[in-house]
N, C-alpha and C positions, 0 to 999 in steps of 0.2 A: 146514727148508727150507720144509715145507708150512705152518708157521705163519707165517712171514715172507710167503710169497705170499699167505695169506689176509688178512694185515694191509694189503699193499700193494693188494689187490682191494677191501677195505673203505674204504679211503682214497680210491680212484679213485671210488667211488660218493658218498662223503660230500663230498670237496673241492669239486665243482662247486656243491652246494647251500649250501656255506659261502662261496663266493666273492664274492657280492654281499650283504654284511652292512650296508654303509653306504648311506646316501642322501645325494646331493648334487645340486646344480644349478649352472648357469653362467649368468650374466646378463651381457651385454656392453653397455655404455653408451659410444656413440660420439658424440663432440662435433665438429661440423665447421661453422664459419661460422655459428653461431646455430642449426643444426639438430641435434636430440637424437634418436638411435635408441636404443631399449632392445630387446635381443633376449634373451629367456629361452629356455634350452635345457635339456631334461630328457630322460632316459632313458624311453621309452614304458612300461617294465615298473614304473617308479617311479609315473608319473602315472595310468595307468589304474586301479590299486587305490584310489588317493587320491581318485578322483572319487566314491567312496561317501560320502566325508565333505564333499568340496567341493560336490557337486550331489547331494544324497540324493533328490531328486525325479526325477532322470534315471537313465538307464541307465549303469552303469560302463563305458562304451565311448567311445573317441576318435571312434567314427563317430556318435554321438548329438549331433545340433546343441545340444540343450539343455545337455548336459553341457558342451560346449566353450564356450558362452556363459557358463555358470557359471565355468568355469575362468578366462575372460578377465577376467571381473568380479572374481574372486578375487585374481588377480595385481594388478590395478590398486588393490586395497585393501592388499595385504600388501608391496608395493614401493613405497617413497615416495622420491622423488628431489628434492634441493634443489641448486641451483646458486647460489654466491655468497650463500647464506642465504635464497634465495627458492624457493618450491615450484615444480616444473616439472610442470603438468598434462600426462598422457600420453594419447594417443588410439591405440586398437587399430588396426593396420594390417594384418597378415598372419599367417596360420597355414600352417606347413609340417609335414606329418606324413609320417614314413617309417615302415619297419617297426621301427626301433629307436630313433627320436629324435622329440621334439615340439619344435618351435620356434614361438615366438609373439612378434611384434615390435610394438612400440608406438613413436610418434613424438611430438615435442613441440618446443618453441622455448626457447632459453635465450640468454644473452649471447654475442656473437660470440667474446669471449676471455675465457672464464671463468677464474677463479683458484682455486676449490675446489669439491668435489663432495662432498655428504653423502648417505648411502644409508641407509634402514632396510628391511631384507628380512627378513620372517619367513615368507616363502615355504616351505609344507610343515612348518614347524616344529610346527604344530599336529596334523598327521598322523603324523610319523616322529619318534620320539625320537632325537636324535643327528643330525638334518638338517644339513647343511652347505651353505650358499650362498656360492659364490664370485662375485665381480663384478669384472670387469675394466673399467676406465675408459680409453677411448682418445681421444686427442686428437693427431691428425697421427701421427708415429711414435712417441709416448710412450704406454706402456701401465702403468697402476698397477693393482694388485690388492688386493682386500679379501677376507678369508675371515670370514664372518659365522655365527654360531650363536645360538640361543636368541632372545633380543631383537633381535638382529642390526643393530647400528647401526656405522657407521664413515664415515670420510672421508679424501679424498686431496687433496693440494694440487698444482695443475698448474703 
């Protein structure tokens, strides 16, 4: 009985440390009458340590303006959007920080009635092995999802 209790106690200590083994992000691309919004969402505990590689000259803190500027630039380089075969330049819009989540939004312009969306997302693949980037493309009531790993390219037809 004591052995079983000791094993359960050890598992109770180890399990929380093993609970967050994967790294992932979510980007939501919203298309509405020619307006494009891209919202990147991350767990704060994934992004903050990643700042050491993304912004090596800055503090590894979400409170450091230099680190956040480097993160915004990094996202623009590593997330590329094309609509109907044409690149969509994205402009930084807002950042929302909470104790658990980081959300960074960009805006752009595209066709009013797009037919296809292609995405290359290598966000954090240079930082975390096994990084998974999910992208949801939303137009009206239709949502299509991509799961991107590694080189991270995919497309959806609307």
